[in-house]
C-alpha positions, 0 to 999 in steps of 0.5 A, a space after each residue: 252058546 259057548 261054555 262061559 255063556 251057559 255058565 252065566 245063564 245057569 247061574 243067573 236062573 240059579 241065583 233067582 231060583 235058590 239065591 247065592 248060598 243055594 247056588 253050589 258050583 256043582 249045580 251050576 255045572 249040572 245046569 250048564 252042562 259044562 265039565 268039571 273044570 270049566 268054571 275055573 277055566 273061565 271064572 276065578 271062582 263062584 263069586 266071579 261067576 256070580 258077579 258076571 251073572 248079577 251084571 247080566 241080570 241087572 243089565 237085562 232089567 235096566 234095558 227091559 225098563 228102558 224099553 217101556 220108560 223110553 218108549 212112546 207116550 205121555 210121562 203117565 202112559 210110559 210109567 204105566 207100561 212099566 208097571 203093567 209090563 208083562 213079569 213072572 210075578 210069582 217067581 219075583 224080581 230077579 234083582 230084587 231077590 238079590 237084596 234079600 240074600 245075606 251074602 250078596 248084601 255083605 259083599 259090596 262087589 256083588 251088591 254093586 250092580 243091584 244098587 246101581 240097577 235100582 238107583 238107575 230105575 229110581 232116577 229114570 222114573 223121577 226124570 219122567 215124572 218132572 217131565 210129566 209136572 212140566 207138561 202139567 199132566 202131574 201136580 206141581 207139588 209131586 216129588 219125583 224122587 219119592 214118586 220114583 221110590 213109591 213106584 220101585 217099592 210098589 213093584 218089588 213089595 207087589 212081588 213079595 206079597 204076590 209070592 207069599 200069596 201064591 197069586 199075582 192078585 196082590 201085586 196087580 192090586 198094588 199096581 192098580 192102586 198106584 196108578 190110580 193115585 197117579 192118574 193125570 189131573 183133569 184140567 
């Protein structure tokens, strides 16, 4: 792995673990095994490196979500696959975590990939709900955008509750509850 790649990957991990403020240039260099001047040789500074790391994390989240949302199955099955996919629940969401970081939220540049990713996810799920309505799988009265917001809120809130309790049980319960509410209508 090249030095810039090691720096980006190390920063991604540290942002997930510690947040922006807790991710010092020294910690990045130690984690990456890069030399003292490497960060400033390849990046303008910590904000530039953090932006590259956040973009990479956001891209990975979109790719992972699309892998199941764009996969085979009915609209319900695809949403179910997204909700039930393997996650490191107790670590939280690497993108959602950034929304709780005041320095990321205060920076339009750092926040942009986070906002774009969450917007993309809501739009993607809303489209699947609309597809399910057209197929008669979901009630015509369902609001695709509201359901998409509920799916994202359930996942992000589930991470918070699981971390608070130290157990993935709260995440799993939220997912089960949402899936029971979304279960296809009987014809």
